[in-house]
N, C-alpha and C positions, 0 to 999 in steps of 0.2 A: 292828555296829558294837560295837567297845570305846571302853574311857575309857583317855586317857592322862593323865601329866603331863607339862608342860613347865616344865623350870625354867632360864630365862634368866639369864646372870650379875647383869643389874643389875636386872629387874623381879622382882616379885611372878610367882612361881609362879602357875598356871594348868591347872585340869581343861580338856583339849580330846576331842573327841568324833570320828573317825574312822571312816568307812567301808572297811572290809578289804572290797575287791571286787577280781573281775579288772582294774576300768579305775584304781584310786585304791587298791592293796594299802597297807599299814601301812609296809612297806620304800621306798614312796617317798614318804610323810609322813614319817620318820625323816630321809630324805636330804635335804628341802627343808628340815625343820627344824634340823638341825645344820649345814646348810652341804655339805654331801660326803659321801662316802663315809663309813662307822662302824664304830666297834668298840662290843664289848658289855662293860659293867663289871657287876658283882657287890656287893652292900654284904660288910659283915664273914661271916664262916661264921659264925657263928650266931645271924643275924639274923632273926627270924618274919617279916619284912615281904614276902617272895616275891615281890620285884621285877628287874627288870635293866634297868640304864638305856643310852642308847645315845649315844656322844659322838663328836664329828667325829675319825676316824681318822687327823689332822694335824693336830691343834688348838694342840699344844704347839709343833710345828715352825712352824708361821704367826702365833702369840705370839697367838692367840683371848685374849680377858678372858678369869680367875679368875673360876670359878663358886665361891662357898665354899658354900652349902648344898649342892649336888652333893658337893663334895669332903668335907664333915661328912659325909654320908651316903651315900657309897660307901668313905670312907677311907682316900682319896687324891686325890693334888690334879688338879683336872680343868679344864678350861678350855671356855668356848664354851656352846651351849645342851645340853641334855642332855632326853633323850625317854624318860622312865622306863614301864614297862608291864609288866602284870603277870605273873609269872614258872608260874603253878599254872593249870593246866584245871579244868574242873570238875568233876572228880572230884579235884583237889584235888592231882594230879600233874604233875610234873616234862615238858615233852614239847617244851622249844625251839622254842614256837611264842611267839607275842605274846597275852597276855590282858589283860584288863581289870584296873586295878590297884584292889586291895581299897580298903573302906572305912576300915582300919586303917592302912593306909599312907598313903592320903589326909589320913588326920588328921594322921599325925604328918608327911606330906610340910609341909599348912595351918601346922601349928604352927613348923613349920626355916622357912618364908619369913617368918612375922609375925616371927619373930626376928631375922631379916635385914634386917626393913622397919625395925621398932624399935632396932636398931643404928645404920643408916645417918640415922634422923632424931638420932639421937641424936650423930652425929658432926657431921651440919649445925648441931645447933645449938650444938655446944662451941667451930665453926669461928667461927660470926658475933658470939658475945658473948667 
């Protein structure tokens, strides 16, 4: 089992656990979560989070909703749901496979999503008053 972080454009991000096996592997999970074929995105070159994000391959062409949290995290304009996985194996090496997201990344992702929720609450309050 691996732990992944799903960042939706309008919802608070959440940690999900997916069984990585022959019946329903992580690729199928990502395909379902993002809504189709996907591409990998990486954070800033010097980032210490050791994560990889997966986005819809044609999200921009399809006009998917902007994802401000994922855009801030990966340093580029991203749209639609983004699935974040760990990039390093248990030995701390990059091997191209998907691994569990580390606790430091989960903490930062949770903070970013909380900031987004506070900003949305502020905008709603400002528009009412």
